[in-house]
Structure formats: C-alpha cells, structure tokens
C-alpha positions as CSV (number, residue, x, y, z in Angstrom):
1,X,-9.4,10.4,-5.2
2,X,-11.3,12.7,-2.8
3,X,-9.7,15.2,-0.4
4,X,-10.3,12.7,2.5
5,X,-8.3,10.1,0.5
6,X,-5.3,12.4,0.2
7,X,-2.4,12.4,2.7
8,X,-1.9,15.5,4.8
9,X,0.1,18.5,3.4
10,X,3.4,17.1,4.8
11,X,2.7,13.5,3.9
12,X,2.9,11.0,1.1
13,X,0.9,7.9,0.2
14,X,2.6,4.6,-0.6
15,X,1.6,1.0,-0.8
16,X,3.4,-1.2,1.8
17,X,2.9,-5.0,1.4
18,X,-0.3,-4.4,-0.5
19,X,-1.8,-1.9,2.0
20,X,-2.2,1.8,1.6
21,X,0.1,3.7,4.0
22,X,0.2,7.5,4.7
23,X,3.8,8.4,5.6
24,X,5.5,11.6,6.5
25,X,7.4,13.3,3.7
26,X,11.0,12.2,3.9
27,X,10.3,8.8,5.4
28,X,13.2,6.4,4.6
29,X,13.0,2.7,3.8
30,X,14.7,2.0,7.2
31,X,11.8,3.7,8.9
32,X,9.3,1.7,6.8
33,X,11.1,-1.6,7.8
34,X,11.0,-0.6,11.5
35,X,7.2,0.0,11.1
36,X,6.6,-3.4,9.6
37,X,9.2,-5.7,11.3
38,X,10.4,-6.1,14.9
39,X,13.9,-6.7,13.5
40,X,15.6,-6.0,10.2
41,X,17.4,-9.4,10.3
42,X,16.5,-11.6,7.3
43,X,14.5,-8.7,5.6
44,X,14.6,-7.7,2.0
45,X,12.9,-4.7,0.5
46,X,11.8,-4.0,-3.0
47,X,10.5,-0.7,-4.3
48,X,8.7,-1.0,-7.7
49,X,10.0,-4.5,-8.1
50,X,13.6,-3.4,-7.7
51,X,15.4,-4.8,-4.6
52,X,17.0,-2.0,-2.6
53,X,20.3,-2.9,-0.9
54,X,20.2,-2.7,2.9
55,X,23.0,-0.2,2.9
56,X,20.7,2.2,1.0
57,X,17.7,2.0,3.3
58,X,18.7,4.8,5.7
59,X,19.1,7.3,2.8
60,X,16.4,6.0,0.5
61,X,13.5,8.4,0.7
62,X,10.1,6.9,-0.1
63,X,8.3,8.8,-2.9
64,X,4.6,9.5,-3.2
65,X,2.9,6.6,-4.9
66,X,5.7,4.1,-4.2
67,X,5.0,0.3,-4.1
68,X,7.1,-1.2,-1.4
69,X,7.3,-4.9,-0.5
70,X,9.0,-5.9,2.8
71,X,9.7,-9.6,3.0
72,X,11.3,-11.7,5.7
73,X,13.0,-15.0,5.5
74,X,11.4,-17.8,7.6
75,X,13.3,-20.8,8.9
76,X,11.6,-24.2,9.0
77,X,11.0,-27.3,7.0
C-alpha cells in the first residue's frame, strides 16, 4: 500500500459492501448505514461475517480494516 492508498491521519479504511471506504476514526455502524441506505428499516449489518444487533449500531465503532456488509430486505414476488 502506498501513501496515497492510506486514509488520512484521523481516518480508517474499511470495506463496505465490497467497496473500499475511507471513514473518519470513530465512525459507528449507524453512520455507515446512513451513508449506504436512505432508511434503516429492513436493514441488517454484518461485520466480519458476524451480524451486529441493531441496538449496538450507535455504539459499535468501525475498526480499521473492517469488512462490513449492509443488506436490505426487498419485498416482491
């Protein structure tokens, strides 16, 4: 990784839904969900293949190198 690939001094790098994301240090899962989805209704989040309960999102701080999957339920037939 070169210097240009590194997040800033107050940031971290995570993977969100398969895409590299530079985030501010201290970013919570609730903030990641807000970046990815218009609403958190019908949303589930996994970090490193472990589902994180919705009640933990506001206090769950994303760590550097985290793999985050944000998935939404879709209605239809």
